[in-house]
MARBAPA-237253 format. One record per atom (N, C-alpha, C, O): residue in three letters; x, y, z. Coordinates in steps of 0.1 Angstrom, whole numbers, plus 2048, in hexadecimal, padded with zeros to 3 digits. Each point is the difference from the previous one (the first is absolute). Layout:
BEGIN
("ALA",(X,Y,Z));
...
//
This chain:
BEGIN
("UNK",(849,6BB,817));
("UNK",(80D,805,802));
("UNK",(802,80B,7F5));
("UNK",(7FC,7FE,7F4));
("UNK",(80A,80D,811));
("UNK",(804,80B,7F7));
("UNK",(80B,7FD,7F6));
("UNK",(80B,7FB,802));
("UNK",(7F1,809,7F1));
("UNK",(80C,800,7F5));
("UNK",(808,80B,801));
("UNK",(7FB,80C,802));
("UNK",(812,7F1,7FD));
("UNK",(80A,80A,800));
("UNK",(809,800,7F5));
("UNK",(801,7F6,7F9));
("UNK",(805,816,804));
("UNK",(809,801,7F4));
("UNK",(80E,7FC,805));
("UNK",(803,7FE,80C));
("UNK",(807,802,7EA));
("UNK",(80C,7FC,803));
("UNK",(807,80B,80B));
("UNK",(808,7FC,808));
("UNK",(7F3,80F,7F7));
("UNK",(806,80B,809));
("UNK",(7F9,7FF,80D));
("UNK",(804,808,809));
("UNK",(7F3,7EF,7FA));
("UNK",(7FA,7FE,80E));
("UNK",(7F3,809,801));
("UNK",(7FA,800,80A));
("UNK",(802,806,7EC));
("UNK",(7F5,80A,801));
("UNK",(7F4,7F7,7FC));
("UNK",(801,7F6,7F9));
("UNK",(7F3,810,80C));
("UNK",(7F4,7F9,7FC));
("UNK",(7FE,7FF,7F1));
("UNK",(802,80A,7F9));
("UNK",(7FA,7EB,803));
("UNK",(7FE,7FC,7F3));
("UNK",(7F4,807,7F9));
("UNK",(7F8,808,806));
("UNK",(806,7F5,7EE));
("UNK",(7F3,806,7F9));
("UNK",(7F3,7FE,806));
("UNK",(7F7,808,7FF));
("UNK",(807,7EB,807));
("UNK",(7F4,7FC,806));
("UNK",(7FD,808,80C));
("UNK",(7F4,800,804));
("UNK",(815,806,803));
("UNK",(7FE,807,80D));
("UNK",(7FD,810,7FC));
("UNK",(7F8,806,807));
("UNK",(80E,7FE,7EE));
("UNK",(800,80E,7FF));
("UNK",(7F3,806,7FC));
("UNK",(7FC,80A,806));
("UNK",(7FB,7EF,7F2));
("UNK",(7F3,807,7FE));
("UNK",(7F8,7FF,80C));
("UNK",(7F7,808,802));
("UNK",(80B,7EF,807));
("UNK",(7F9,7FF,80D));
("UNK",(803,80D,808));
("UNK",(7F7,807,806));
("UNK",(816,7FB,7FA));
("UNK",(805,80C,808));
("UNK",(7FB,80E,7F9));
("UNK",(7FD,809,807));
("UNK",(802,7F7,7EC));
("UNK",(7FC,80B,7F9));
("UNK",(7F1,802,802));
("UNK",(7FB,80B,800));
("UNK",(7FD,7E9,800));
("UNK",(7F2,801,804));
("UNK",(7FE,806,80D));
("UNK",(7F7,809,801));
("UNK",(810,7F3,80A));
("UNK",(7FF,806,80C));
("UNK",(803,80F,801));
("UNK",(7F9,808,805));
("UNK",(813,7FB,7F5));
("UNK",(803,80E,800));
("UNK",(7F5,809,7FA));
("UNK",(7FD,80B,805));
("UNK",(7FE,7F0,7EF));
("UNK",(7F6,807,7F8));
("UNK",(7F3,802,80A));
("UNK",(7FA,80B,800));
("UNK",(802,7EA,807));
("UNK",(7F5,800,809));
("UNK",(803,80B,80B));
("UNK",(7F7,808,803));
("UNK",(814,7F7,803));
("UNK",(803,80A,80C));
("UNK",(800,80E,7FA));
("UNK",(7FC,809,807));
("UNK",(80A,7F9,7ED));
("UNK",(801,80D,7FC));
("UNK",(7F1,806,7FD));
("UNK",(7FD,80B,804));
("UNK",(7FB,7EC,7F6));
("UNK",(7F2,803,7FE));
("UNK",(7F9,804,80D));
("UNK",(7F8,809,801));
("UNK",(80A,7EF,809));
("UNK",(7F9,801,80D));
("UNK",(805,80E,805));
("UNK",(7F8,808,806));
("UNK",(814,7FB,7F9));
("UNK",(806,80D,806));
("UNK",(7FA,80C,7F8));
("UNK",(7FD,80B,805));
("UNK",(801,7F3,7EE));
("UNK",(7FA,80B,7F8));
("UNK",(7F1,801,805));
("UNK",(7FB,80C,801));
("UNK",(7FE,7EA,802));
("UNK",(7F2,800,803));
("UNK",(800,807,80F));
("UNK",(7F7,809,802));
("UNK",(811,7F3,806));
("UNK",(800,807,80E));
("UNK",(803,80F,7FF));
("UNK",(7F9,808,806));
("UNK",(810,7FB,7F1));
("UNK",(804,80E,7FC));
("UNK",(7F4,808,7FC));
("UNK",(7FE,80C,805));
("UNK",(7FA,7EE,7F2));
("UNK",(7F4,807,7FA));
("UNK",(7F6,802,80C));
("UNK",(7F9,80A,801));
("UNK",(806,7EB,807));
("UNK",(7F7,803,80B));
("UNK",(804,80B,80A));
("UNK",(7F8,809,804));
("UNK",(814,7F7,800));
("UNK",(804,80A,808));
("UNK",(800,80F,7F9));
("UNK",(7FF,80B,806));
("UNK",(802,7F4,7ED));
("UNK",(7FF,80C,7F8));
("UNK",(7F2,805,801));
("UNK",(7FD,80C,800));
("UNK",(7F9,7EB,7FF));
("UNK",(7F2,804,801));
("UNK",(7FD,807,80E));
("UNK",(7F8,809,801));
("UNK",(80E,7F1,80A));
("UNK",(7FE,807,80C));
("UNK",(806,80D,800));
("UNK",(7FB,809,806));
("UNK",(811,7F8,7F5));
("UNK",(806,80D,800));
("UNK",(7F7,80B,7F7));
("UNK",(7FD,80B,805));
("UNK",(7FE,7F0,7EF));
("UNK",(7F9,808,7F8));
("UNK",(7F3,805,807));
("UNK",(7FB,80B,7FD));
("UNK",(7FF,7ED,80B));
("UNK",(7F4,803,808));
("UNK",(802,808,80D));
("UNK",(7F8,809,803));
("UNK",(813,7F5,804));
("UNK",(800,804,80D));
("UNK",(80D,809,804));
("UNK",(802,804,80B));
("UNK",(806,7FD,7EB));
("UNK",(80D,808,804));
("UNK",(800,80D,7F7));
("UNK",(7FD,7FF,7F4));
("UNK",(806,80C,811));
("UNK",(801,80C,7F9));
("UNK",(80E,804,7FF));
("UNK",(806,804,80B));
("UNK",(800,7FC,7EB));
("UNK",(80E,804,7FE));
("UNK",(801,80F,800));
("UNK",(7F9,807,7F7));
("UNK",(80E,7FE,812));
("UNK",(801,80F,801));
("UNK",(804,806,7F3));
("UNK",(808,7FA,7F8));
("UNK",(7F4,812,805));
("UNK",(803,807,7F3));
("UNK",(80F,803,800));
("UNK",(807,801,7F6));
("UNK",(7FF,802,817));
("UNK",(80E,804,800));
("UNK",(807,7F8,80A));
("UNK",(7FE,801,80C));
("UNK",(80B,7F7,7EF));
("UNK",(809,7F8,808));
("UNK",(80D,7FF,7F9));
("UNK",(801,804,7F5));
("UNK",(80A,7F7,810));
("UNK",(80C,7FF,7F9));
("UNK",(7FE,7F8,7F3));
("UNK",(7FB,7F4,801));
("UNK",(809,812,7F3));
("UNK",(7FF,7FA,7F4));
("UNK",(7F3,805,7F8));
("UNK",(800,7FE,7F4));
("UNK",(7F7,808,813));
("UNK",(7F4,805,7F9));
("UNK",(803,80A,7F5));
("UNK",(80A,807,802));
("UNK",(7EE,7F8,7F3));
("UNK",(803,80A,7F5));
("UNK",(80E,803,7FC));
("UNK",(805,80C,801));
("UNK",(802,7EA,7FC));
("UNK",(80F,801,7FE));
("UNK",(802,808,7F1));
("UNK",(7F8,7FF,7F7));
("UNK",(813,806,808));
("UNK",(803,806,7F3));
("UNK",(808,7F6,7F8));
("UNK",(801,801,7F4));
("UNK",(804,7F4,812));
("UNK",(807,7F5,7F9));
("UNK",(7FA,7F3,806));
("UNK",(801,7FF,80C));
("UNK",(7F9,7F8,7ED));
("UNK",(7F8,7F5,802));
("UNK",(806,7F7,809));
("UNK",(7FA,7FC,80B));
("UNK",(813,7FF,7F1));
("UNK",(806,7F6,807));
("UNK",(804,802,80E));
("UNK",(7FD,7F8,808));
("UNK",(80A,814,7FA));
("UNK",(804,803,80E));
("UNK",(7F5,804,808));
("UNK",(800,7FD,80C));
("UNK",(7F5,80A,7EE));
("UNK",(7F5,802,808));
("UNK",(7F8,7F3,806));
("UNK",(7FC,7FE,80B));
("UNK",(803,7F9,7EB));
("UNK",(7F9,7F4,803));
("UNK",(807,7F7,80A));
("UNK",(7FA,7FA,809));
("UNK",(814,807,7F6));
("UNK",(808,7F8,80A));
("UNK",(7FD,807,80F));
("UNK",(7FF,7F9,80A));
("UNK",(800,815,7F6));
("UNK",(7FC,806,80C));
("UNK",(7F2,7FD,804));
("UNK",(7FD,7FC,80C));
("UNK",(7FB,804,7EB));
("UNK",(7F2,7FC,803));
("UNK",(7FE,7F2,806));
("UNK",(7F9,7FE,80A));
("UNK",(80E,7F7,7F0));
("UNK",(800,7F3,805));
("UNK",(807,7FE,80D));
("UNK",(7FB,7F9,809));
("UNK",(810,80E,7FA));
("UNK",(807,800,80D));
("UNK",(7F7,807,80A));
("UNK",(801,7FB,80B));
("UNK",(7F7,80F,7F2));
("UNK",(7F7,807,80A));
("UNK",(7F5,7F6,803));
("UNK",(7FD,7FD,80C));
("UNK",(7FD,7FD,7EA));
("UNK",(7F5,7F5,802));
("UNK",(804,7F6,809));
("UNK",(7F9,7FC,809));
("UNK",(814,7FE,7F5));
("UNK",(805,7F5,809));
("UNK",(803,805,80E));
("UNK",(7FD,7F8,809));
("UNK",(808,814,7F7));
("UNK",(805,803,80E));
("UNK",(7F6,809,808));
("UNK",(7FF,7FE,80C));
("UNK",(7F9,80A,7ED));
("UNK",(7F8,808,807));
("UNK",(7F1,801,7FC));
("UNK",(7F8,807,807));
("UNK",(804,7F2,7F0));
("UNK",(7F3,7FF,7FB));
("UNK",(7F7,7F8,808));
("UNK",(804,7F9,809));
("UNK",(7EF,808,7F4));
("UNK",(7F6,7F7,808));
("UNK",(804,7F1,7FE));
("UNK",(805,7FC,7F6));
("UNK",(7F8,7FC,814));
("UNK",(804,7F2,801));
("UNK",(7FB,7F9,7F3));
("UNK",(809,7F9,7F9));
("UNK",(7EB,807,804));
("UNK",(7FB,7F8,7F3));
("UNK",(809,805,7F4));
("UNK",(803,7F8,7F8));
("UNK",(800,815,807));
("UNK",(808,805,7F5));
("UNK",(80E,7F9,7FF));
("UNK",(804,7FC,7F6));
("UNK",(802,804,817));
("UNK",(80D,7FA,801));
("UNK",(800,7F2,7FD));
("UNK",(808,7FB,7F9));
("UNK",(7EE,7FF,80B));
("UNK",(7FE,7F1,7FD));
("UNK",(7FE,7FD,7F0));
("UNK",(804,7F6,7FA));
("UNK",(7F5,814,801));
("UNK",(7FD,7FF,7F1));
("UNK",(80D,801,7F8));
("UNK",(804,7F8,7F8));
("UNK",(803,813,80C));
("UNK",(80C,803,7F9));
("UNK",(80B,7F5,802));
("UNK",(806,7FC,7F6));
("UNK",(7FC,7FF,817));
("UNK",(808,7F5,803));
("UNK",(7FD,7F3,7F8));
("UNK",(809,7F9,7FC));
("UNK",(7EA,804,802));
("UNK",(7FC,7F5,7F9));
("UNK",(803,801,7F1));
("UNK",(805,7F7,7FA));
("UNK",(7F9,815,802));
("UNK",(803,804,7F2));
("UNK",(80F,7FE,7FC));
("UNK",(803,7FB,7F5));
("UNK",(805,80A,814));
("UNK",(80E,7FC,7FD));
("UNK",(804,7F2,800));
("UNK",(808,7FB,7F8));
("UNK",(7F1,7FD,812));
("UNK",(801,7F1,800));
("UNK",(7FB,7FA,7F5));
("UNK",(806,7F7,7FB));
("UNK",(7F0,80E,7FF));
("UNK",(7F9,7FA,7F5));
("UNK",(809,803,7F3));
("UNK",(800,7F7,7F8));
("UNK",(806,815,807));
("UNK",(808,802,7F5));
("UNK",(80C,7F8,800));
("UNK",(804,7FB,7F5));
("UNK",(802,803,817));
("UNK",(80C,7F7,800));
("UNK",(7FC,7F1,7FE));
("UNK",(809,7F8,7FB));
("UNK",(7EC,804,809));
("UNK",(7FC,7F2,7FC));
("UNK",(7FD,7FF,7F2));
("UNK",(804,7F6,7FA));
("UNK",(7F6,813,800));
("UNK",(7FD,800,7F3));
("UNK",(80B,7FF,7F7));
("UNK",(800,7F8,7F6));
("UNK",(80C,810,80E));
("UNK",(80C,800,7F8));
("UNK",(807,7F2,802));
("UNK",(803,7FA,7F6));
("UNK",(7FE,801,816));
("UNK",(805,7F2,803));
("UNK",(7F9,7F6,7F7));
("UNK",(807,7F8,7F9));
("UNK",(7EB,808,807));
("UNK",(7F9,7F6,7F8));
("UNK",(803,802,7F1));
("UNK",(802,7F6,7F9));
("UNK",(7FF,816,802));
("UNK",(803,802,7F1));
("UNK",(80D,7FA,7FD));
("UNK",(802,7F8,7F6));
("UNK",(807,80C,812));
("UNK",(80F,7FB,7FD));
("UNK",(7FF,7F0,802));
("UNK",(806,7F9,7F7));
("UNK",(7F5,802,812));
("UNK",(800,7F1,800));
("UNK",(7F7,7FA,7F5));
("UNK",(802,7F5,7FB));
("UNK",(7F3,811,801));
("UNK",(7F8,7FA,7F5));
("UNK",(808,801,7F3));
("UNK",(800,7F7,7F8));
("UNK",(808,814,806));
("UNK",(808,800,7F3));
("UNK",(80B,7F6,801));
("UNK",(804,7FB,7F5));
("UNK",(802,802,817));
("UNK",(80C,7F7,800));
("UNK",(7FB,7F2,800));
("UNK",(807,7F7,7FB));
("UNK",(7ED,806,80C));
("UNK",(7FC,7F2,801));
("UNK",(7F7,7FC,7F5));
("UNK",(802,7F5,7FA));
("UNK",(7F4,813,802));
("UNK",(7F6,7FC,7F8));
("UNK",(800,806,7F1));
("UNK",(7FF,7F9,7F6));
("UNK",(801,813,809));
("UNK",(800,806,7F2));
("UNK",(7F2,800,7FB));
("UNK",(7F7,7FC,807));
("UNK",(808,807,7EC));
("UNK",(7F3,800,7FB));
("UNK",(7F6,809,806));
("UNK",(804,80B,805));
("UNK",(7EF,7F2,7F9));
("UNK",(7F5,807,806));
("UNK",(801,803,80E));
("UNK",(7FC,80A,805));
("UNK",(808,7ED,803));
("UNK",(801,802,80E));
("UNK",(80A,80B,804));
("UNK",(7FD,809,808));
("UNK",(80E,7F7,7F1));
("UNK",(80A,80B,801));
("UNK",(7FA,80D,7FC));
("UNK",(801,80A,807));
("UNK",(7FA,7F5,7EE));
("UNK",(7FA,80E,7FA));
("UNK",(7F6,806,80A));
("UNK",(801,80B,805));
("UNK",(7F5,7EC,7FE));
("UNK",(7F7,805,809));
("UNK",(804,805,80D));
("UNK",(7FA,809,806));
("UNK",(811,7F1,800));
("UNK",(806,804,80C));
("UNK",(806,80C,800));
("UNK",(7FE,808,809));
("UNK",(809,7FB,7EC));
("UNK",(806,80C,7FC));
("UNK",(7F6,80C,800));
("UNK",(803,80A,805));
("UNK",(7F2,7F3,7F4));
("UNK",(7F6,80A,7FD));
("UNK",(7F9,803,80E));
("UNK",(7FD,80B,803));
("UNK",(801,7EA,804));
("UNK",(7F9,802,80F));
("UNK",(80B,809,808));
("UNK",(7FB,808,808));
("UNK",(812,7F5,7F7));
("UNK",(809,809,809));
("UNK",(801,80E,7FC));
("UNK",(801,809,808));
("UNK",(7FD,7F9,7EA));
("UNK",(7FF,80E,7FC));
("UNK",(7F2,806,804));
("UNK",(800,80C,803));
("UNK",(7F7,7ED,7FE));
("UNK",(7F3,805,805));
("UNK",(801,804,80F));
("UNK",(7FC,80B,804));
("UNK",(80A,7EB,804));
("UNK",(800,804,80E));
("UNK",(80A,80C,803));
("UNK",(7FE,807,80A));
("UNK",(80D,7FA,7ED));
("UNK",(809,80B,802));
("UNK",(7F8,80D,7FB));
("UNK",(802,80B,806));
("UNK",(7F7,7F4,7F0));
("UNK",(7F8,80B,7FA));
("UNK",(7F5,805,80A));
("UNK",(7FD,80C,802));
("UNK",(7FD,7EA,805));
("UNK",(7F6,803,80B));
("UNK",(809,807,80C));
("UNK",(7FA,809,807));
("UNK",(811,7F4,7FB));
("UNK",(808,808,80B));
("UNK",(803,80D,7FC));
("UNK",(7FF,809,808));
("UNK",(805,7F8,7EC));
("UNK",(803,80F,7FB));
("UNK",(7F3,808,800));
("UNK",(801,80C,804));
("UNK",(7F3,7EF,7F9));
("UNK",(7F4,807,801));
("UNK",(7FC,803,80F));
("UNK",(7FA,80A,803));
("UNK",(80A,7EC,806));
("UNK",(7FE,803,80E));
("UNK",(808,80A,806));
("UNK",(7FC,807,809));
("UNK",(811,7FB,7F2));
("UNK",(80A,80B,803));
("UNK",(7FA,80D,7FC));
("UNK",(800,80A,807));
("UNK",(7FB,7F6,7EC));
("UNK",(7F9,80C,7F9));
("UNK",(7F4,804,808));
("UNK",(7FE,80C,802));
("UNK",(7FB,7EB,802));
("UNK",(7F4,803,80A));
("UNK",(805,808,80B));
("UNK",(7FC,80B,804));
("UNK",(80E,7EE,803));
("UNK",(804,807,80D));
("UNK",(806,80E,7FC));
("UNK",(800,809,809));
("UNK",(805,7F9,7EB));
("UNK",(808,80D,7FD));
("UNK",(7F5,80B,7FD));
("UNK",(801,80B,804));
("UNK",(7F4,7F0,7F4));
("UNK",(7F6,80A,7FA));
("UNK",(7F3,7FD,804));
("UNK",(7F8,80A,7FF));
("UNK",(803,7EB,806));
("UNK",(7F3,7FD,804));
("UNK",(7F6,7FF,7F4));
("UNK",(7F4,803,801));
("UNK",(811,7F9,7F4));
("UNK",(7F6,7FF,7F5));
("UNK",(7F9,7F3,7FF));
("UNK",(806,7F6,801));
("UNK",(7ED,80B,7FE));
("UNK",(7F9,7F3,800));
("UNK",(804,7F6,7F5));
("UNK",(7FF,7F4,802));
("UNK",(804,811,7F3));
("UNK",(804,7F8,7F4));
("UNK",(80C,7F7,806));
("UNK",(800,7F4,7FE));
("UNK",(809,811,808));
("UNK",(80B,7F8,805));
("UNK",(7FC,7F4,809));
("UNK",(805,7F5,7FF));
("UNK",(7F0,80D,808));
("UNK",(7FB,7F6,80A));
("UNK",(7F9,7F7,7F6));
("UNK",(801,7F4,802));
("UNK",(7F8,810,7F4));
("UNK",(7F8,7F6,7F7));
("UNK",(80A,7F8,7F9));
("UNK",(7FE,7F4,7FF));
("UNK",(80E,812,7FB));
("UNK",(809,7FA,7F9));
("UNK",(807,7F4,808));
("UNK",(804,7F5,7FB));
("UNK",(7FF,80F,813));
("UNK",(805,7F7,809));
("UNK",(7F8,7F3,801));
("UNK",(805,7F5,800));
("UNK",(7EF,80E,802));
("UNK",(7F7,7F4,802));
("UNK",(7FF,7F7,7F3));
("UNK",(800,7F4,800));
("UNK",(7FE,813,7F6));
("UNK",(7FF,7F8,7F2));
("UNK",(80D,7F8,7FD));
("UNK",(7FF,7F5,7FB));
("UNK",(80D,812,807));
("UNK",(80C,7F9,7FE));
("UNK",(801,7F4,809));
("UNK",(806,7F6,7FC));
("UNK",(7F6,80C,810));
("UNK",(800,7F4,80B));
("UNK",(7F7,7F6,7FA));
("UNK",(805,7F4,801));
("UNK",(7F1,80D,7FA));
("UNK",(7F5,7F6,7FB));
("UNK",(807,7FA,7F4));
("UNK",(800,7F4,7FF));
("UNK",(806,814,7F8));
("UNK",(806,7FB,7F5));
("UNK",(80C,7F5,802));
("UNK",(802,7F7,7F9));
("UNK",(805,80D,813));
("UNK",(80B,7F8,804));
("UNK",(7FA,7F2,805));
("UNK",(806,7F6,7FE));
("UNK",(7EF,80B,808));
("UNK",(7F9,7F4,807));
("UNK",(7FB,7F7,7F3));
("UNK",(802,7F4,800));
("UNK",(7F9,812,7F7));
("UNK",(7FC,7F9,7F4));
("UNK",(80B,7F8,7F8));
("UNK",(7FE,7F4,7FC));
("UNK",(80F,813,803));
("UNK",(80D,7F9,7FD));
("UNK",(803,7F4,809));
("UNK",(804,7F6,7FB));
("UNK",(7FA,80C,812));
("UNK",(805,7F6,809));
("UNK",(7F6,7F4,7FF));
("UNK",(805,7F5,802));
("UNK",(7EE,80E,7FC));
("UNK",(7F7,7F5,7FF));
("UNK",(803,7F8,7F3));
("UNK",(7FF,7F3,800));
("UNK",(804,813,7F6));
("UNK",(804,7FA,7F4));
("UNK",(80C,7F8,801));
("UNK",(801,7F5,7FA));
("UNK",(809,810,80D));
("UNK",(80C,7F9,803));
("UNK",(7FD,7F2,807));
("UNK",(805,7F6,7FD));
("UNK",(7F3,80C,80E));
("UNK",(7FC,7F5,807));
("UNK",(7F9,7F6,7F8));
("UNK",(803,7F4,801));
("UNK",(7F5,80F,7F6));
("UNK",(7F9,7F7,7F7));
("UNK",(80A,7F9,7F7));
("UNK",(7FF,7F3,7FE));
("UNK",(80A,814,7FD));
("UNK",(80B,7FA,7F6));
("UNK",(809,7F9,808));
("UNK",(804,7F5,7FC));
("UNK",(7FF,80E,810));
("UNK",(809,7F6,808));
("UNK",(7F9,7F4,804));
("UNK",(807,7F6,804));
("UNK",(7EB,809,7FB));
("UNK",(7FA,7F3,804));
("UNK",(7FF,7FD,80E));
("UNK",(806,808,808));
("UNK",(7F4,7EE,7FB));
("UNK",(7FF,7FC,80F));
("UNK",(80B,7F6,802));
("UNK",(806,800,80B));
("UNK",(7FC,7F7,7ED));
("UNK",(80C,7F6,803));
("UNK",(7FD,7F8,80D));
("UNK",(7F7,802,808));
("UNK",(813,7F4,7FA));
("UNK",(800,7FA,80D));
("UNK",(805,809,80B));
("UNK",(808,809,7FE));
("UNK",(7F2,7F5,80F));
("UNK",(805,808,80B));
("UNK",(80E,7FC,803));
("UNK",(804,7F4,7FF));
("UNK",(804,816,804));
("UNK",(80F,7FD,804));
("UNK",(7FF,7FD,80F));
("UNK",(7F7,804,808));
("UNK",(816,7F5,7FC));
("UNK",(800,7FD,80D));
("UNK",(808,80B,807));
("UNK",(802,7FF,80C));
//
């Protein structure tokens, strides 16, 4: 039977289980994102000139590049960009929940992981804008760093009894 608080919300025994699941699914999404990114890296050529390429102002140019990739770019690139936006959203949700529910190392690692996922996204946008290989490398390394944080979080959250 699930423990509940006076406000009717799941009690402390349920929250770590939900946090473990969210950590797992966020890590799985990042892994899938990296896999699609490898396909994009090997088989997709981003045109040198597209809306947003070589912007004079990074943020507006990157926004145009991301919009172009989602709406008119090659399918694998559109999937990669869409999954990246979903991964950033999930990473932020996980970080907020970890801070609110758990605190300590789990919260800190979740926040660092979210920053890495977002950093990977900014490097992806930079790659779309300028085509620099360094941006692609940083995107991959930041994604791997976030996975390290998520695996450490999973370990710290433990396995515990399965929830119903």
